[in-house]
C-alpha positions in Angstrom: 7.0 -19.8 10.8 9.2 -17.8 8.8 8.7 -14.3 11.1 9.7 -16.7 14.2 13.1 -17.2 12.1 13.4 -14.1 10.2 11.7 -11.8 12.5 12.7 -8.8 9.9 11.9 -10.4 7.3 10.8 -8.2 4.0 9.2 -10.1 1.6 6.7 -12.2 5.2 5.8 -9.2 6.3 5.2 -7.4 3.1 2.5 -10.6 2.0 1.1 -10.9 5.1 0.6 -7.2 4.9 -1.5 -8.7 1.8 -2.9 -11.1 3.0 -4.3 -8.7 5.7 -5.3 -6.7 3.4 -7.4 -9.1 1.4 -8.9 -10.1 4.4 -10.6 -7.3 4.9 -11.7 -6.2 8.0 -11.1 -6.2 11.4 -7.6 -7.5 9.9 -7.0 -4.0 8.4 -5.3 -3.1 11.3 -3.1 -5.6 11.4 -1.9 -4.9 7.2 -1.0 -1.4 7.9 0.9 -2.9 11.4 2.7 -5.8 8.7 3.8 -2.8 6.2 4.8 -0.2 8.8 7.6 -3.0 9.4 8.7 -3.3 6.0 8.8 0.5 5.8 10.8 1.8 8.6 13.0 -1.7 7.7 13.6 -0.8 3.9 11.6 3.2 3.4 12.6 2.2 -0.6 10.5 -0.7 -1.2 7.5 0.6 -2.6 5.0 -2.8 -3.0 4.8 -1.9 1.1 3.5 2.1 0.3 1.3 0.7 -2.9 0.0 -2.0 0.3 -1.0 1.2 3.1 -2.4 2.8 -0.1 -4.5 0.0 -0.4 -5.5 -0.7 3.7 -5.6 3.0 3.8 -8.2 3.1 0.2 -10.0 0.5 2.2 -10.3 2.7 5.1 -12.0 5.6 3.2 -8.8 7.4 4.2 -8.1 8.7 0.8 -5.3 11.6 1.7 -2.8 9.1 3.7 -3.9 6.1 0.7 -2.7 9.1 -2.4 0.1 10.2 -0.3 1.4 6.1 -0.1 0.3 5.1 -4.0 2.4 8.9 -4.5 5.2 7.1 -3.0 4.8 3.8 -4.3 5.4 5.5 -8.0 7.8 8.1 -7.0 10.2 5.2 -6.3 8.9 3.5 -9.4 7.9 5.3 -11.6 6.9 2.8 -14.1 5.2 0.3 -12.6 1.7 0.5 -13.9 -0.4 -0.9 -10.9 0.8 1.6 -8.6 -0.2 4.2 -11.3 -3.6 2.6 -11.2 -4.0 2.3 -8.1 -3.6 6.3 -7.8 -5.8 6.6 -10.3 -8.7 4.4 -8.2 -7.7 6.5 -5.3 -8.6 9.8 -6.9 -11.9 8.4 -8.3 -12.6 7.7 -4.8 -12.2 11.0 -3.8 -14.3 12.8 -5.9 -11.0 14.2 -7.6 -11.7 14.1 -12.0 -9.9 15.5 -14.4 -9.2 15.0 -18.1 -6.7 13.4 -19.9 -7.8 14.5 -23.3 -9.4 11.4 -24.2 
């Protein structure tokens, strides 16, 4: 209903993308559509890069996921969720490295 009233409502589009991502499976392409709409409307909206990264990760498209998590971090470098998701993506890619721990 929100999108019928305001078809370019970034908040509604983002949350629908997040819902589709959580549902997974055949809903993932629809999640990409919603996140892409947000990014086209506002290329500085970091949460949608992160959300799209989660979709790519679920689709095993790790390079695309890594790029989106990196973009989210560039926009908001102190967000721990973006940092965590990029690290998980690197793990999924088999790219491990020591951080001196």
